[in-house]
N, C-alpha and C positions, 0 to 999 in steps of 0.2 A: 323647426324636427322637420325631419323627412318623414314620407310613406311611403318612402322606401323599406321593406324587410329585410334582413342581412339572410343571407343561405339558414343559418342553423333554425330561422322562424318563419319559413315556408313551409307549406303541410308535404309529407313527404308525397311523392312520386307513386300513383297506383297505374303501374301498366301492365298489365296482361301480359301472357304469356304472350301473344299473337303480336301485341307491340312489342314486346322487349325484344321478340325475335326477330320482327323488320331491323331495331335498333341493331344488332346482331353483326344480319347480313349486310346491314348500310356501313359498319366500321369492316367486317371482313374486307368488301370492296373497295373501299376507303387504303390498305394494306397496300406498300410497295409489291410489285410484281416478284421481284427478284423472292420476295419473305414468301409469298405461297407456293411458289412455283414447286419448288421439289416436298409440295406436299403430297402424300401418296397415303391411302388406307387409314384416313382422318376420317373422324366425323366431329361435328362441332352440335352441343348440346345444349339446353337450357334447361336449369333444374330450377327449383327455388331454392331450397337450401339444401346445404353436408349434410351428409346421414347422420352426423351427433347434433344438429339442427340449430349450429349456433350461425351468427351473422358475421364471422370472424376470417371464415376465409370465400375470397372473390372467385375463383375459381379455380379449377386442377386438370392437374394432364397425367392423363391414364395409357400406359403403351410402353412402348419400348423405343430409348432415344434413340434415332436414328446413329449417334455414336456406339451404340450398343447392340447392334443389330448384325447377325451375320446370317446364313441364310434364312431370308424374312419376304413376306409375301407371298406363301405359299398356300390360301385359305386360312390363316390365322383373319381374328375377330379384329376390322379397325382400331385405332389407339382410336385415342377419344380426348377432347378437349370438352371439358365441362365447365361454362359461368351460371354462374350462380346467384337469381335473379333478386331475391330479396335481398343479401346483402350489396350486393350493386346499389339497389335501390336506396339502401338508408346509408351507403356511402354518401349517396350525392347530392343528399340534406336538402330534395324538395330544386333541384337543378337539373334541367333537361342537358342543358351544353356541361355540365361538370357526369352524369351519365353518360354522355357520349368518348365522354376523355376517359374515365374508371375503365368501361366497355375495350376503349380502344390496348388499353394500359393490359389490362387481362388478358387479350387477346396473344399481343405479341410476348410479354410472361411467359406465355405457355407455348405458346409456338415456338419459345427459345429455347422451352425445355424438351420440346418435341427433336430440335438440331441439336440437342447435348449441351444446351451451353443451364448451365448449375447457377445456384443461389447466390452465391459468390461471386461468379464472373456477372451476372444479373445486378448488381449491386455498385460492383463496379463501372457497371455500362451506364447509370442511373435508372435503369428498368426495375430493380427490388426494392 
């Protein structure tokens, strides 16, 4: 009998907002330069949960996709990519490496929306 715990047996990760934000920044730094070079008027935000209070949504892009912008960037509030801390912690099932992977996937997914890539294309590419 092994003393190792299966991931679903591990206690949930309990990272406060500051520690979680540090992971998000580290994952942003790991993204390829060509993915982040074109990001303009965009902020990354961490919130505990989506407005509906569920754990179903890991991240959200709020704004106007690059492909839909006309005259843009003159006084508009920045677009936002929100990562939801509690849902991401829950999906990681106590595994810090899994949390990093899920943050990475969520960042790529939401940045893709910024560039105008929809969910169908993301699924086709394996990121949906």
